[in-house]
N, C-alpha and C positions, 0 to 999 in steps of 0.2 A: 586541368581534370584529373591525371595525379595527389591533389589539391585535396578535391572535393571528394575521395575515394576513402585518404588519409582523415575527414572528417569525420565522417558515416563511422569509421569503422572501431576511431575515440567512441565516435558518441555511445554508440551499441556494444559497447568493454564497458562503459562507465553502468549502466545501464544494468549490469549484470552483478552488481555490485548492493547491497542488500545499503537501506537508505533507513535511516534511525529520524521517528518523528520528536518531539521532545514535548508534549502536552502542553497545554497553556496552564489545564488544568484541569487537576490528573486526579483520580476514578479510583473510588479504595472499593476493592473489591474481595469484600473477608475482611482477612487481619492485613489482607498484601494491600498497597499503596503504589499503580502502578499511574508509572512521571515519563515513560517512551511506551515509544511500541517502533517494533522494528519487521520490518520489512523483508526479507529474504526475494530473490529470483522470481517473476510468475516461470511459470513450469505447463506446458500443453496440457493437463490435467486437469489445471485454474480454469482451461481455458471451454474442455471439454461441453462445460451444461448454462454458459457463457453465449445473447444472444446480442445477433446485431446490433438492437438497439438499449445499451447495456445502464441500467435505475442507477440507480442512490445504490439502491438493496443489489441490488446485481456485484456493486464494487463493492459496500462492503462485508459480502461475503466471504469472495477475494484476499478481502484486506486478515480476517479472521482469519481465511486458508492458510493465506503465506508470512501470517502472525503467531503462530498460535495462537489467536488471543480470540477469548467467545467471545458469539457475536453478544452474545447480552453482556459485555461490555462496554462494547459500543452505541449499543442504548443507553449508556451513562453519562459517554462524551457527550462537550460544549459539542456549539452548529460549529464554532472554529477549528477544534480539533478533527470534526467528521469531516469537514473543507481541506485541511492542509491532510488528513490521511490521506482524502479521495483523489486527491490532484498529483500525491506522488502516487498513488495505484497505479495512473493515467501513463505517470514518466517512466515505467517501466511495463509500457510495450512497446 
């Protein structure tokens, strides 16, 4: 039982760290080339408007908020990068 609680505590601590995703296809945005996205931990304020069955659009809105990257940048990403980012956001819950 104690081992199970330690495992849960370790998982909770690991989720609080920012997650950096290196993009398969960097995105040119103005004069900048975005090669990676860093997702900060999700906070309550990010969840206030999240529906009980979030769509990909809802997940990408959260990704934009916790990364500080414009949602328009996500519109230019390849599907593989979008999939990886949405999975990473899911792991931060």
